[in-house]
C-alpha positions, 0 to 999 in steps of 0.5 A, spaced: 500 500 500 503 506 497 504 512 502 504 508 508 504 513 515 511 511 517 514 515 523 521 512 523 526 511 518 528 503 515 535 504 518 532 505 525 527 499 525 533 495 522 537 497 528 531 495 533 530 488 530 538 487 530 537 489 538 531 484 538 535 478 535 541 479 539 537 479 546 533 473 543 540 469 542 542 471 549 536 467 551 537 462 546 530 463 542 529 461 535 522 465 535 519 471 539 512 473 539 510 479 542 503 481 544 504 488 547 502 493 542 507 498 544 512 493 542 509 491 536 509 498 534 516 499 536 518 493 532 514 495 526 510 502 526 503 498 527 498 503 530 491 501 531 486 501 536 485 493 535 488 490 541 482 488 544 482 482 539 488 477 539 494 480 535 502 480 535 508 481 531 513 475 530 520 475 529 524 469 526 531 468 525 531 472 519 527 477 514 522 482 517 518 481 522 511 478 521 504 482 523 498 478 525 491 480 527 484 480 525 483 480 518 479 487 518 485 490 521 490 488 516 490 494 511 491 498 518 498 494 518 499 496 511 498 503 512 502 504 518 508 499 518 514 498 513 512 491 512 511 488 505 504 485 504 507 478 504 509 479 512 502 482 514 497 476 516 490 477 517 485 471 520 478 470 518 473 474 523 469 467 525 475 467 530 473 473 533 470 472 540 468 465 539 468 460 544 469 454 539 476 457 536 481 462 537 486 466 533 492 462 536 489 456 533 490 460 526 497 463 528 500 456 530 497 452 524 498 457 518 503 462 520 508 459 525 507 452 521 508 455 514 514 459 516 518 453 520 517 457 526 513 451 530 519 448 533 525 450 537 524 455 543 519 460 542 519 466 547 512 469 549 510 475 553 507 471 559 505 477 563 502 481 559 495 485 559 494 482 552 496 475 552 490 471 555 490 464 559 486 461 553 491 464 548 497 461 551 493 454 552 491 454 545 498 456 542 501 450 547 496 445 544 498 447 537 506 447 537 507 440 541 514 440 538 516 447 540 518 449 547 514 455 549 518 460 554 517 466 558 520 472 554 516 478 558 519 485 557 525 482 553 523 488 548 521 493 553 528 493 556 531 494 549 526 501 549 530 504 555 535 508 551 531 513 546 533 515 539 534 522 537 527 522 533 524 518 539 527 524 544 524 529 539 517 526 539 517 526 547 520 533 547 513 535 543 509 531 548 512 535 553 510 541 550 503 539 550 503 537 557 505 543 559 500 547 555 495 542 559 497 544 566 497 551 564 490 550 562 488 546 568 490 552 572 487 557 568 480 554 569 480 551 576 475 555 580 470 553 585 463 551 581 466 548 575 464 541 574 470 536 574 467 533 568 467 540 564 475 540 566 476 534 564 473 536 557 478 541 557 484 537 558 482 532 553 481 538 548 488 541 550 492 535 549 489 532 543 489 539 539 496 539 541 501 545 538 500 549 532 505 545 529 504 538 532 497 535 533 496 531 540 494 524 541 490 520 546 493 518 552 494 511 555 491 513 561 485 517 562 486 524 567 487 522 574 484 528 578 481 526 585 479 531 590 479 532 597 479 525 601 479 522 594 486 524 593 488 520 598 487 514 593 492 514 587 488 512 581 481 515 582 479 519 576 473 524 576 465 525 576 460 531 575 461 534 582 463 541 582 469 544 585 469 547 592 473 552 596 477 548 601 479 542 597 485 540 593 486 536 587 492 533 584 492 532 576 496 526 573 495 527 565 500 526 559 502 530 553 502 525 547 505 525 540 505 519 536 504 515 541 510 518 545 508 520 552 510 525 557 506 525 564 506 530 569 503 531 576 501 538 579 496 539 585 492 545 586 488 547 592 482 552 592 483 557 598 488 557 603 492 551 604 493 548 611 499 548 614 500 540 613 500 541 606 505 546 606 509 542 610 508 536 605 510 541 599 517 543 602 518 536 603 517 533 596 520 539 593 527 538 597 526 530 596 525 531 588 531 536 588 535 530 592 533 525 587 535 529 581 542 531 583 543 524 582 541 523 575 547 523 571 550 517 567 553 511 571 549 512 577 543 507 578 536 508 579 537 505 586 542 511 587 537 516 585 532 512 590 536 512 596 538 520 595 530 521 594 528 517 600 533 519 605 531 526 604 524 525 604 525 521 611 529 527 614 522 531 614 518 525 617 515 522 611 516 516 608 514 512 601 513 505 600 511 505 593 516 506 587 518 513 586 518 512 578 518 508 572 520 508 565 516 512 559 516 512 552 511 509 547 505 506 550 498 504 549 492 503 554 492 501 559 498 504 562 503 509 559 509 506 563 514 502 559 514 496 564 522 496 565 526 500 570 523 503 576 525 508 581 526 503 588 531 500 592 535 494 588 534 497 581 541 497 579 540 499 572 545 504 570 543 511 567 545 512 560 544 518 556 537 517 552 533 514 558 527 517 560 523 516 566 517 519 570 520 521 577 513 520 581 514 522 588 507 523 591 505 523 598 498 520 599 495 521 606 489 518 610 484 524 607 488 528 602 494 527 597 499 531 594 503 529 587 508 533 584 512 530 579 517 531 573 518 527 566 526 526 565 531 525 560 538 523 562 543 527 558 550 526 557 552 530 563 546 530 567 538 531 566 533 535 562 526 536 564 521 534 558 516 539 561 516 546 563 511 547 569 513 551 575 514 545 581 510 547 586 503 546 590 499 551 586 494 555 591 488 559 588 484 563 593 
């Protein structure tokens, strides 16, 4: 199909494929099957809302990857990947949501068998949102001469260091999320319904900039208010905002599926002393963590610096303090590789990107102030430009 929508050059996809095959060799894999739509896109460019039915990309020992999915989505693969038509396989629609048959039946008995991939060691992403227990059972049943092994996150870890073009896309996403927070601060006032505020968040994020349109986020806006903000992952309702309550806003700017999330907190009316004390602790501990961000240090180093400073103010945080970010699809904008927590000995390298997430959730309120960060040759770069503070609107 002519004029396919490709966001990276063939050389970049070739580099990704070579890295994948090298990782496969380290695990003695003959074939790799990836169901994560982020990994599918990273390997081939595929971009479609089709992950609610079985689909995958298969990497063999030679040649280009193969896209496999619902027949009606095959043209989407032709429009958004660099693959030839021979490497785009659509299965018949009577396999969709059937209790009698499964797409893995078709994959195993046609594509894998025809290409000589039904034997040897086959790696599959066991712990993945998009790979069901039934899919696994049917695959195992139809490739009795193969050894199926867990290859969860094999590709995710290859995505840690971003290419220059990926970084360009994330900087654009950072500009978009900056505008989103500016719009939130402008509109937030007593009497506005939360769903109306969310509508403006989506409008701003998807409108993007004059030069670059935005995309849908892998996670909906998180914006609990008052006691609801003691929980990390509540969304919104149609209640009006009132004076005397605070809300945190965890949203992401997105460009070509590359995400830059950012959280800020806004309090309507004078903030209680407990909030101001928590703000001081968070701001100090964020600075302590960021001072450690430089190539050669580890994410364990960063966590130790952050948590020691936070504890010096009398606070603690049991959950991880951040995670890798980049190319993502629902239901998560994290890359599912590194975490900022004890024992994470991955060394920082230029081109790594992560969401530094030092939030405090108390019994009846919550405060989130975060940063999305790019590791550079000499330190770090913040991917968004929003004042780092607790915002108070009287």
